[in-house]
C-alpha positions as CSV (number, residue, x, y, z in Angstrom):
1,X,-11.8,-28.4,-4.7
2,X,-12.1,-30.3,-8.0
3,X,-15.0,-28.1,-9.0
4,X,-12.9,-25.0,-8.6
5,X,-10.2,-26.4,-10.8
6,X,-12.8,-27.2,-13.5
7,X,-14.2,-23.7,-13.2
8,X,-10.7,-22.2,-13.6
9,X,-10.1,-24.4,-16.7
10,X,-13.3,-23.2,-18.2
11,X,-12.4,-19.6,-17.6
12,X,-9.0,-20.1,-19.2
13,X,-10.7,-21.6,-22.3
14,X,-13.2,-18.7,-22.3
15,X,-10.4,-16.1,-22.5
16,X,-9.2,-17.5,-25.8
17,X,-12.7,-18.2,-27.3
18,X,-12.8,-15.1,-29.4
19,X,-9.3,-15.7,-30.8
20,X,-10.1,-19.3,-31.5
21,X,-13.3,-18.5,-33.3
22,X,-11.7,-15.7,-35.4
23,X,-8.8,-18.1,-36.3
24,X,-11.1,-20.9,-37.3
25,X,-13.2,-18.5,-39.4
26,X,-10.1,-17.2,-41.2
27,X,-8.9,-20.8,-41.9
28,X,-12.3,-21.9,-43.2
29,X,-12.6,-18.7,-45.4
30,X,-9.1,-19.1,-46.9
31,X,-9.5,-22.8,-47.4
32,X,-12.9,-22.3,-49.0
33,X,-11.6,-19.6,-51.3
34,X,-8.6,-21.8,-52.4
35,X,-10.9,-24.8,-53.1
36,X,-13.3,-22.6,-55.1
37,X,-10.4,-21.2,-57.1
38,X,-9.1,-24.7,-57.8
39,X,-12.6,-25.8,-59.0
40,X,-13.0,-22.8,-61.2
41,X,-9.5,-23.3,-62.7
42,X,-10.3,-27.0,-63.4
43,X,-13.6,-26.0,-65.1
44,X,-11.7,-23.4,-67.2
45,X,-13.4,-20.3,-65.9
46,X,-11.7,-17.1,-66.9
47,X,-12.3,-15.5,-63.5
48,X,-10.1,-18.1,-61.7
49,X,-6.9,-16.0,-62.1
50,X,-8.6,-13.0,-60.6
51,X,-9.9,-15.1,-57.8
52,X,-6.5,-16.6,-57.2
53,X,-5.0,-13.1,-56.9
54,X,-7.8,-12.2,-54.5
55,X,-6.9,-15.3,-52.4
56,X,-3.3,-14.3,-52.3
57,X,-4.2,-10.8,-51.2
58,X,-6.6,-12.1,-48.5
59,X,-3.9,-14.5,-47.3
60,X,-1.7,-11.5,-46.4
61,X,-4.5,-9.1,-45.3
62,X,-6.6,-11.4,-43.1
63,X,-4.0,-12.3,-40.5
64,X,-2.9,-8.7,-40.2
65,X,-6.5,-7.6,-39.9
66,X,-7.2,-10.2,-37.2
67,X,-4.0,-9.1,-35.3
68,X,-5.3,-5.4,-35.4
69,X,-8.8,-6.5,-34.2
70,X,-7.3,-8.5,-31.3
71,X,-5.0,-5.7,-30.4
72,X,-7.9,-3.2,-30.4
73,X,-10.1,-5.4,-28.2
74,X,-7.2,-5.8,-25.7
75,X,-6.4,-2.1,-25.8
76,X,-10.0,-1.1,-25.2
77,X,-10.4,-3.6,-22.4
78,X,-7.0,-2.5,-20.9
79,X,-5.8,-6.1,-21.1
80,X,-2.6,-7.5,-22.5
81,X,-3.1,-9.9,-25.4
82,X,-0.9,-11.8,-27.8
83,X,-1.0,-8.7,-30.0
84,X,0.2,-6.3,-27.3
85,X,3.0,-4.0,-28.3
86,X,4.7,-4.0,-24.9
87,X,6.4,-7.4,-25.1
88,X,9.3,-6.4,-22.9
89,X,7.1,-5.0,-20.2
90,X,4.7,-8.0,-20.1
91,X,6.4,-9.7,-17.1
92,X,8.3,-7.2,-14.9
93,X,9.9,-9.9,-12.7
94,X,11.4,-11.7,-15.7
95,X,12.6,-8.5,-17.2
96,X,14.4,-7.6,-13.9
97,X,16.1,-11.0,-13.9
98,X,17.1,-10.6,-17.5
99,X,18.6,-7.2,-16.9
100,X,20.5,-8.4,-13.9
101,X,21.9,-11.4,-15.8
102,X,22.9,-9.1,-18.7
103,X,24.6,-6.7,-16.2
104,X,26.5,-9.7,-14.6
105,X,27.6,-10.9,-18.0
106,X,28.8,-7.5,-19.0
107,X,30.6,-7.0,-15.7
108,X,32.3,-10.4,-16.1
109,X,33.4,-9.7,-19.7
110,X,34.7,-6.2,-19.0
111,X,38.4,-6.1,-18.1
112,X,39.4,-4.5,-14.7
113,X,40.8,-1.0,-15.0
């Protein structure tokens, strides 16, 4: 029984492996670029302002690019991911409960005719 639990825990970690690796690579890349920019600025290199602009652009572009890649992988595998566009349909049971609660609140707030 304990072995099955450990196997399930490993599978859960395996699902997020790609996302974790991609996020770590993005963090290392951005941190490295900012450190390099800082070092070049301290040394007085004229290219440091261009590199800083590139870093700012990459800070915006890289997370959006990773989101698109994660979404594409999930779409091609027919799986829901954190980047799926159908947030409201991800859990039909919870959505049903939410709609019933909203209908009850609306019914309670409406005056009787």
